[in-house]
C-alpha positions as CSV (number, residue, x, y, z in Angstrom):
1,X,-16.0,11.1,-18.0
2,X,-14.6,7.9,-16.4
3,X,-16.9,5.9,-14.2
4,X,-16.5,4.4,-10.7
5,X,-18.1,1.1,-10.0
6,X,-19.3,0.2,-6.5
7,X,-20.6,-3.2,-5.2
8,X,-21.6,-4.0,-1.7
9,X,-21.2,-7.3,0.2
10,X,-18.5,-9.5,1.7
11,X,-18.2,-12.3,-0.9
12,X,-15.0,-11.1,-2.4
13,X,-14.6,-13.6,-5.2
14,X,-18.2,-13.0,-6.5
15,X,-17.8,-9.3,-6.2
16,X,-14.6,-9.3,-8.2
17,X,-16.2,-11.3,-11.0
18,X,-19.2,-9.0,-11.1
19,X,-17.0,-5.9,-11.4
20,X,-14.9,-7.5,-14.2
21,X,-18.0,-8.6,-16.1
22,X,-19.7,-5.2,-15.7
23,X,-16.6,-3.3,-16.9
24,X,-16.1,-5.9,-19.7
25,X,-12.4,-6.2,-19.0
26,X,-12.0,-9.1,-21.4
27,X,-13.0,-6.8,-24.3
28,X,-10.5,-4.1,-23.0
29,X,-7.7,-6.7,-23.0
30,X,-8.6,-7.8,-26.5
31,X,-8.2,-4.1,-27.6
32,X,-4.5,-4.4,-26.7
33,X,-4.1,-6.5,-29.8
34,X,-1.4,-8.5,-28.2
35,X,-1.4,-12.3,-28.0
36,X,-1.6,-13.3,-24.3
37,X,-0.4,-10.0,-22.7
38,X,1.4,-10.1,-19.4
39,X,-1.2,-9.1,-16.8
40,X,0.1,-8.2,-13.3
41,X,-2.0,-8.3,-10.2
42,X,-0.5,-5.9,-7.6
43,X,-2.2,-6.5,-4.2
44,X,-1.4,-4.7,-0.9
45,X,0.6,-7.2,1.2
46,X,2.4,-4.6,3.2
47,X,2.6,-7.0,6.2
48,X,2.2,-10.7,6.8
49,X,-1.3,-10.4,8.2
50,X,-4.6,-11.8,7.2
51,X,-7.1,-9.5,5.4
52,X,-9.6,-9.3,8.3
53,X,-7.1,-7.2,10.3
54,X,-7.5,-4.4,7.7
55,X,-4.1,-4.1,6.1
56,X,-3.9,-6.6,3.3
57,X,-5.9,-7.4,0.1
58,X,-8.6,-10.0,0.5
59,X,-7.4,-13.1,-1.5
60,X,-10.9,-13.7,-2.7
61,X,-10.7,-10.6,-4.9
62,X,-7.5,-12.0,-6.5
63,X,-9.1,-15.4,-6.9
64,X,-12.2,-13.9,-8.6
65,X,-10.1,-11.8,-11.0
66,X,-7.8,-14.6,-12.0
67,X,-10.7,-16.9,-12.5
68,X,-12.4,-14.4,-14.8
69,X,-9.2,-13.8,-16.8
70,X,-8.4,-17.4,-17.3
71,X,-12.0,-18.2,-18.4
72,X,-11.6,-15.5,-21.1
73,X,-8.3,-17.1,-22.3
74,X,-5.8,-14.8,-20.5
75,X,-3.2,-17.1,-18.8
76,X,-0.1,-14.9,-18.8
77,X,-0.7,-13.6,-15.3
78,X,1.6,-12.9,-12.3
79,X,1.0,-11.6,-8.8
80,X,3.8,-9.1,-8.0
81,X,4.3,-7.5,-4.6
82,X,6.9,-6.2,-2.1
83,X,6.1,-6.0,1.6
84,X,7.2,-2.9,3.5
85,X,10.7,-2.4,4.7
86,X,11.5,-4.9,7.4
87,X,8.8,-7.5,6.5
88,X,9.1,-10.6,4.4
89,X,7.1,-10.8,1.1
90,X,7.4,-14.6,1.0
91,X,5.9,-14.8,4.5
92,X,3.1,-12.4,3.5
93,X,2.3,-14.6,0.5
94,X,1.9,-17.5,2.9
95,X,0.0,-15.8,5.7
96,X,-2.3,-13.9,3.4
97,X,-3.4,-16.9,1.4
98,X,-1.6,-16.2,-1.9
99,X,0.5,-19.3,-2.0
100,X,-2.6,-21.3,-2.2
101,X,-4.0,-19.1,-5.0
102,X,-0.7,-19.5,-7.0
103,X,-0.9,-23.3,-6.7
104,X,-4.6,-23.4,-7.6
105,X,-4.4,-21.3,-10.7
106,X,-0.7,-22.0,-11.7
107,X,0.1,-18.3,-11.4
108,X,3.6,-17.2,-10.3
109,X,4.3,-15.1,-7.2
110,X,6.9,-12.5,-7.8
111,X,8.7,-11.0,-4.8
112,X,9.8,-7.6,-6.1
113,X,12.3,-7.3,-3.3
114,X,14.4,-9.8,-5.3
115,X,14.1,-7.8,-8.6
116,X,16.6,-5.5,-10.1
117,X,15.7,-1.8,-10.5
118,X,15.6,0.6,-13.4
119,X,16.2,4.4,-13.1
120,X,13.6,6.7,-14.6
121,X,13.0,10.4,-14.4
122,X,9.6,11.9,-14.0
123,X,9.0,15.7,-13.7
124,X,12.7,16.2,-12.7
125,X,12.6,13.5,-10.0
126,X,14.7,10.4,-10.5
127,X,13.0,7.1,-9.5
128,X,14.1,3.6,-9.0
129,X,11.5,1.1,-10.2
130,X,11.4,-2.7,-10.1
131,X,12.2,-3.9,-13.7
132,X,9.5,-6.6,-13.7
133,X,6.8,-3.9,-13.4
134,X,8.0,-2.1,-16.5
135,X,7.5,-5.2,-18.6
136,X,3.8,-5.5,-17.7
137,X,1.2,-5.0,-20.4
138,X,-1.8,-4.6,-18.2
139,X,-1.6,-3.7,-14.5
140,X,-4.5,-4.5,-12.1
141,X,-3.9,-2.5,-8.9
142,X,-5.6,-4.1,-5.9
143,X,-5.2,-1.7,-2.9
144,X,-6.9,-1.7,0.5
145,X,-8.9,1.4,1.4
146,X,-7.1,2.6,4.6
147,X,-6.2,5.6,6.6
148,X,-2.5,6.3,6.8
149,X,-0.5,7.9,9.7
150,X,1.5,10.2,7.4
151,X,-0.4,10.7,4.1
152,X,-4.0,10.3,5.7
153,X,-5.0,8.0,2.9
154,X,-3.5,5.0,1.3
155,X,-5.4,3.5,-1.7
156,X,-4.8,3.3,-5.4
157,X,-1.9,5.8,-5.9
158,X,0.1,4.9,-2.8
159,X,-0.2,1.1,-3.4
160,X,2.3,1.4,-6.2
161,X,5.0,2.1,-3.6
162,X,5.3,-1.7,-3.5
163,X,6.8,-1.6,-7.0
164,X,10.1,0.0,-5.9
165,X,13.1,-1.4,-4.0
166,X,13.3,-1.0,-0.2
167,X,16.1,1.6,-0.5
168,X,13.8,3.7,-2.7
169,X,10.9,3.3,-0.2
170,X,13.1,4.8,2.5
171,X,14.0,7.7,0.1
172,X,10.3,8.3,-0.6
173,X,9.8,8.9,3.1
174,X,12.8,11.3,3.2
175,X,11.2,13.2,0.3
176,X,7.9,13.5,2.1
177,X,6.0,10.7,0.1
178,X,3.6,12.9,-1.8
179,X,5.6,14.1,-4.8
180,X,7.4,10.7,-5.3
181,X,4.0,8.9,-5.1
182,X,2.6,11.1,-7.8
183,X,5.6,10.7,-10.0
184,X,5.7,7.0,-9.5
185,X,2.1,6.8,-10.9
186,X,3.2,8.7,-13.9
187,X,5.9,6.2,-14.5
188,X,3.7,3.1,-13.9
189,X,0.2,3.1,-15.3
190,X,-2.6,1.3,-13.4
191,X,-5.0,0.2,-16.2
192,X,-7.6,-1.1,-13.7
193,X,-7.9,-0.4,-10.0
194,X,-10.1,-2.7,-7.8
195,X,-10.2,-1.4,-4.2
196,X,-10.7,-3.8,-1.4
197,X,-13.1,-1.9,0.8
198,X,-14.4,-5.0,2.5
199,X,-12.3,-4.4,5.7
200,X,-10.1,-1.3,6.0
201,X,-8.2,0.3,8.7
202,X,-9.1,3.3,10.8
203,X,-5.7,4.9,11.3
204,X,-2.7,2.9,10.1
205,X,-1.7,1.1,6.9
206,X,-0.2,-1.8,8.9
207,X,-3.6,-2.8,10.3
208,X,-4.8,-3.2,13.8
209,X,-7.8,-0.8,13.9
210,X,-10.0,-2.6,11.3
211,X,-13.4,-1.4,10.2
212,X,-15.8,-3.5,8.1
213,X,-17.0,-1.5,5.1
214,X,-18.3,-4.4,2.9
215,X,-17.7,-2.7,-0.4
216,X,-15.5,-3.0,-3.5
217,X,-14.7,0.1,-5.7
218,X,-13.3,-0.1,-9.2
219,X,-12.3,2.2,-12.0
220,X,-9.7,3.0,-14.6
221,X,-8.6,6.4,-13.2
222,X,-6.6,6.0,-10.0
223,X,-6.8,9.7,-9.2
224,X,-10.5,9.6,-9.3
225,X,-10.5,6.5,-7.2
226,X,-8.4,8.1,-4.5
227,X,-10.5,11.3,-4.5
228,X,-13.6,9.2,-3.9
229,X,-11.8,7.0,-1.4
230,X,-10.7,10.1,0.6
231,X,-14.3,11.2,1.1
232,X,-15.2,7.7,2.2
233,X,-12.9,8.0,5.2
234,X,-13.7,11.6,6.0
235,X,-11.2,13.7,4.1
236,X,-11.5,16.0,1.1
237,X,-9.3,15.2,-1.9
238,X,-7.5,18.5,-1.5
239,X,-6.3,17.3,2.0
240,X,-4.3,14.5,0.3
241,X,-1.5,16.3,-1.4
242,X,-0.5,13.5,-3.8
243,X,-3.9,13.4,-5.3
244,X,-3.6,16.9,-6.6
245,X,0.0,16.4,-7.7
246,X,-0.9,13.2,-9.6
247,X,-3.7,15.1,-11.3
248,X,-1.4,17.9,-12.4
249,X,1.0,15.3,-13.8
250,X,-1.8,13.9,-16.0
251,X,-2.2,10.6,-14.2
252,X,-6.0,11.2,-14.0
253,X,-8.7,13.6,-12.8
254,X,-9.9,13.9,-9.3
255,X,-13.4,15.3,-10.2
256,X,-16.3,13.0,-10.0
257,X,-20.1,13.4,-9.6
258,X,-23.1,11.3,-8.7
259,X,-23.4,10.5,-12.4
260,X,-19.8,9.1,-12.4
261,X,-20.8,6.3,-9.9
262,X,-22.3,3.1,-11.1
263,X,-23.8,0.9,-8.3
264,X,-24.0,-2.8,-9.0
265,X,-26.3,-3.6,-6.1
266,X,-28.1,-2.2,-3.1
267,X,-26.5,-1.2,0.1
268,X,-28.8,-3.5,2.1
269,X,-26.9,-6.4,0.7
270,X,-24.1,-5.5,3.1
271,X,-26.0,-5.7,6.4
272,X,-24.0,-5.2,9.5
273,X,-23.4,-8.6,11.1
274,X,-21.2,-7.2,13.8
275,X,-20.4,-3.6,14.8
276,X,-16.7,-3.9,13.9
277,X,-13.8,-6.1,14.4
278,X,-12.0,-6.1,17.7
279,X,-10.2,-2.7,18.2
280,X,-9.8,-0.5,21.2
281,X,-10.3,2.6,19.2
282,X,-13.4,1.4,17.4
283,X,-14.8,0.3,20.8
284,X,-14.2,3.9,22.1
285,X,-15.9,5.5,19.1
286,X,-18.9,3.2,19.4
287,X,-19.9,5.2,22.5
288,X,-21.2,7.8,20.1
289,X,-23.2,5.4,18.0
290,X,-26.8,4.3,18.5
291,X,-27.1,1.4,16.0
292,X,-30.3,-0.4,15.0
293,X,-30.1,-2.7,11.9
294,X,-27.4,-0.7,10.2
295,X,-25.7,-1.7,6.9
296,X,-21.9,-2.0,7.0
297,X,-21.0,0.8,4.5
298,X,-23.1,3.4,6.4
299,X,-21.8,2.3,9.8
300,X,-18.2,2.3,8.6
301,X,-18.6,5.9,7.2
302,X,-19.8,7.0,10.6
303,X,-16.9,5.3,12.4
304,X,-14.4,7.1,10.1
305,X,-16.2,10.4,10.5
306,X,-16.1,10.1,14.3
307,X,-12.4,9.4,14.1
308,X,-11.9,12.7,12.1
309,X,-14.0,14.5,14.8
310,X,-11.8,13.1,17.5
311,X,-8.7,14.3,15.7
312,X,-10.2,17.8,15.6
313,X,-11.2,17.8,19.2
314,X,-14.9,18.0,18.5
315,X,-16.1,14.5,19.3
316,X,-16.8,15.1,23.0
317,X,-19.3,17.8,22.1
318,X,-21.6,15.4,20.2
319,X,-24.5,13.4,21.6
320,X,-24.8,9.8,20.4
321,X,-25.7,9.5,16.7
322,X,-28.5,7.3,15.4
323,X,-27.9,5.0,12.5
324,X,-29.7,2.1,10.8
325,X,-33.1,1.0,9.5
326,X,-34.5,0.5,13.0
327,X,-34.7,4.3,13.3
328,X,-37.1,4.8,10.5
329,X,-39.9,7.3,11.4
330,X,-38.3,8.1,14.8
331,X,-37.3,11.6,15.7
332,X,-34.0,12.1,17.7
333,X,-31.3,14.8,17.8
334,X,-28.7,13.4,15.3
335,X,-29.0,10.7,12.6
336,X,-26.9,9.5,9.7
337,X,-28.2,7.9,6.5
338,X,-31.6,7.9,4.8
339,X,-33.1,5.7,7.4
340,X,-32.8,8.4,10.1
341,X,-34.4,11.2,8.1
342,X,-36.8,11.8,11.0
343,X,-34.0,13.1,13.2
344,X,-33.7,16.9,13.7
345,X,-30.3,16.8,12.1
346,X,-30.0,14.2,9.4
347,X,-27.0,13.5,7.2
348,X,-28.7,12.1,4.0
349,X,-27.4,9.4,1.8
350,X,-27.5,5.6,1.4
351,X,-24.8,5.5,2.5
352,X,-23.4,9.0,3.0
353,X,-19.7,9.4,2.7
354,X,-17.7,10.0,5.8
355,X,-16.6,13.5,4.5
356,X,-20.3,14.5,4.3
357,X,-20.9,13.3,7.9
358,X,-17.9,15.1,9.2
359,X,-19.0,18.4,7.7
360,X,-22.5,18.1,9.1
361,X,-21.4,17.0,12.6
362,X,-18.7,19.7,12.7
363,X,-21.4,22.3,11.9
364,X,-23.6,20.9,14.7
365,X,-20.8,20.8,17.2
366,X,-19.8,24.4,16.4
367,X,-23.2,26.0,16.7
């Protein structure tokens, strides 16, 4: 079974290098048996907005990956992206810090809005895809872990929507997004996915309700990545239609287990420095949180879970939830994470996934 790799912290460049080394990506590239293959880094630069607002890929991840690749002799690298309809990719390259990376490493920035398109048919659905993407030998997909107002989740599979022209993006929405996203991932293979889970967004792919998660997740199977990511923000994989569709098309497998996950460090290396970035909705949800010395991944899981409970109308029934190392050995009504195991209802895990928290708190609220 494929593995998922998880590392905690907020030093994006170091985390990216650690992931690449642990997965031995240089050896994988050597197995292509192609001299200096074209490697594409596809970040999420949906808007011209810095990464700390929760919408765009942390440039430190890109810097770490390019540094690793060049040190291992791989220099044919390009960063390719297309901002969403109505936004300017060139501006996003500037605002998000990618122009500086391009100059530092002598790596070209490719605005896919300027590319020609090629028509392909997948499972009976005709797609228009940017031609430059089809010439890539090895694709490194760099999504941000975010909620989405239409599909609930945007992560590995949906990030490839930046590889199609704007007119096709509009058509994807007319088609309901799910089937075309699955077909697109059959047409374009992500060889490696490195998910920016350092700062994500609570509700919307364009940013504005950021949540600090202090984690990076990587893997070779984008379907498995998205199934895991869905649980991290409080959904089941079955609730995200395109995950199942992509699985049925043979893009990957959604199933994972505890044995599938390789942790590169401890959760305590991502201690919570601040409850969350400025956001009215996060401020509102914090009324239900009693935090003492919490780690960011655990805290973020609780924030996402409370958002799901708010959506279902069950949030108001809950008392405040204890979280953090300061609650060790103390008995209260509700607690999340291994540190609050003394509470009468405890959601175990270090950290638990938001989906697990949702199930436990819904059960409590419905008793």
